[in-house]
N, C-alpha and C positions, 0 to 999 in steps of 0.2 A: 193711700193718702186720700183725704177727704176734699176733693176738688170743689164740690158745691160750697162747702164751708169757706174755703180759701177764696173762691171767686166772689162770694157774697161780701166777705170782709173787704176785699179790694175794691169791689164796686161801690161800697160805702166810704171808700178812701180812709179806712181805719187800719191801724197797725195792730199786731198781736198784743203789744203792750197796752194799747187803748182798751181793747176788749177785756184783757186780763184784769186791768184795774177796775173796770165796770162790774165784773162778776166776782171780784175779790179773790183772785188766784194769781200766782206768779206767771210771768210770761212763759217760762219753760213748761209749766203745766198746760197753759193754753196751747202752746206749740204741740205738745203731745196729743191734745184733742184733735188738732188739724192733721197730724201725722197718722192718727188712728191707733197709736200705741196704747192709749187709755181712753176710756169712755167717760164723758163728764157725768156727774150725778144728774138726775132728772131736773132738779132745781136749777142747776147751772145751764143745762141744755136748753131749757125753756127760756131762760134769761138771754142766752146767746141768740136764739131765734127771735126774740122780741127786739133785741138791740139791732139785729140785722134786718128786721122787718121781713122775715122769711116765714111763709105760711105752710109750705109743704113739709112732709115728714122725711124726705130723703136727704136732708142737709148733712146728716151724720153718717151716711153710707160711705164705705170705702170704695174708691174707684176700682179696686181689684176684686170686688165681690162679683161673682159670676151672675148672669141673668137668672139662672135657676135658683140661686140663693136668695134673690130679691122677692121671689114669689111667696 
């Protein structure tokens, strides 16, 4: 699960449906982005980061990725 993505969305008081609408995907597709079951295309990923005002590159890392995999 991508906790950074989820936390940033909740911090902005947005729903999955809100963001899905803004990036022109279905809510279930956006949910899959948060679950980490699918990766958003680069264009959608950049738009999500823009909407959430998130500047770091770690927003799409899965929480279960080991520290060695992050290097």
